[in-house]
C-alpha positions, 0 to 999 in steps of 0.5 A: 349126782354125777353126769358124764359128758359125752362128746358132741357129735358132728354136724347134721345136714339139713333141718330135718336132722336137727331134731334127731341129733339134738334129742340124742344129745340129752346126756351132754345137755344134762352134763352142761346144765349141771356145770352151769348151775354149779357155778352160782351167779347172783347178779351183784356178786362180781366174783361169782359172775366172773366164775360163771362167765368163765363156765359159759365162755368155755361151753360156748367156745367148745360148741361154737369153735371160737371164744367170746369177746368180753365186756366185764362179765358179759359175753359176745360171740360175733360172726360178721355183721349181725342178721340174727341176734340171740340173747341170754343171761347167766346171772340168777337171783339165788345167793351164793350158798344156795347150792349147799342146801339145794344142789343140782339134781336129776330125777327122771325127766326133771332137773332142779337147782338154782337158776336151772330154769331161769335161765341156764338151761336156755343157754345150754339149748342155745349153744347146742342149737347153734352148734348143729348149723352148717354156718353161723355167718350173720349170727351174734350171741350176747350173754349178759351178767346183770339181766336179773337187776335190769341190765344196767351195765349191759343195756348199751352192749345189747343195743349195739349188738342189735344194730342191723339185726333182722331178728332177735331171739331171746332164750329165756324160759318158756311160759309153760311151753308157750313162746312169749309173744308180748311182755309188759314194760316196767317203770320204777319210781321212788317217792321220798317224803320229808317231814319233821320229827317231834316227840310222839308223846310230849309234843306230836303236834310240832311234827310233820308226820312223813309216815302219815303222808306215806299212807296217803301216797300209797293209796293215791298211787295204787289208784293209778292202775287200770285194767291191764296196767298195774301200779304196785306200791312195793317196799316202804319205810318210815320213821326211826323210833317208836316214840318219834314222829317220822321225819322221813319216809320212802316208797317204791312203786312198780308199774307194768303195762303192755302199752307205752302210752300208759307209762306216759299217763302214769308218769304224769300222774306220779309227778303231779303228786302233792303232799297232803299232810301239812309240813311235808314235802315230796320228791319223785325219782325214776321212770321207764325202766324197760319199754313194752314188748308188743305183740306186733314186734313178735308177730312175724317171728311167731308165725315163722316159729310155728311153720318151723315146728310143723316142718320138724314134726313138732306141735305148733307152739302157742303164744303167751303175753306175760307181765315180766320184762326181759332184754327182748324189751330192749331190742323190740324198742329198737325196732328189731323183730323179737321173739322171746321164751325160746328157752326151756320148758319147766317152772317155778322161776325165782322160787324154791323147786325151780325145775327143767323138763329134760325130755323137752330140751332136745325139741326146744333146741331143734326148734331154735336151730331150725328157726335160725336156719330159716332166718339166715336164708338170703 
């Protein structure tokens, strides 16, 4: 599909005009989305994220009037001391080559393509929203390239950008249109089990079966879950051949909770694990990856977003608590009021058929613009 870009109109005056202006930019937003989606950007492919960073930098420079600062493939736009921080990412979970079988396409009000919903449409909406504001003094923007793998190289970059901010607005996808007012945190663990190999037929009793120990630990770890805290054994492996008692095994564990105290409880329980099978040994690695984003961190901003929506003549957005984490967890942990899910309406994140509601892009962008405008008031 081919989409022609339209020139970005001049800046409107007053928040009441943001909605009309940004709704009128739908063709330009669709074009910009097509460009970003066409730059495939799996987190671990450095050449791909470099090319994607260039496209995002070009879009931001065109709409904001200044180029970004760069830290590797992470981008930052700064307009003086930060009062409002906007956060997004341009990496995706989709490998290079996905576009060859699933290209960006538009059918009526729906756009599809790898990474369109999570979260390249959010970047398009963010830059267009900021472009209509009369001034950007106090606004900083971070777009990182490794959010989908836990922001290992951008975490310090984001935390530094958040210093002194009165608000962090995360342009990740909405939850069926709802703002994300709470997110579970994540802890990740790896259990390494060491046993002793032996021939499974000739002398199995000489072995210490790491695979059998793995089975015991899987059941024990799964029992650490509580009503809202999930403790999920995920990837696992054991053994080297079908006729050998396994000498080693590995188990990954994913822990999610809205309550940071729960991470302390589960961490103590995991570190207290002891082997059951004679002759095996157990080592535990890992810990809290991202702390929780509690509803208390978003409450004031959520209230303001609902006020702003009414002022614009839009329906009041609802709020949702979700199990996935984002970079908003990091800013909330630093004490910065944080509201997430300000990005696109759509669905199927990380799945075939990921899609964006194009008819909602202007409204979501206007909501973001008016919210930043209110937060920048003296």
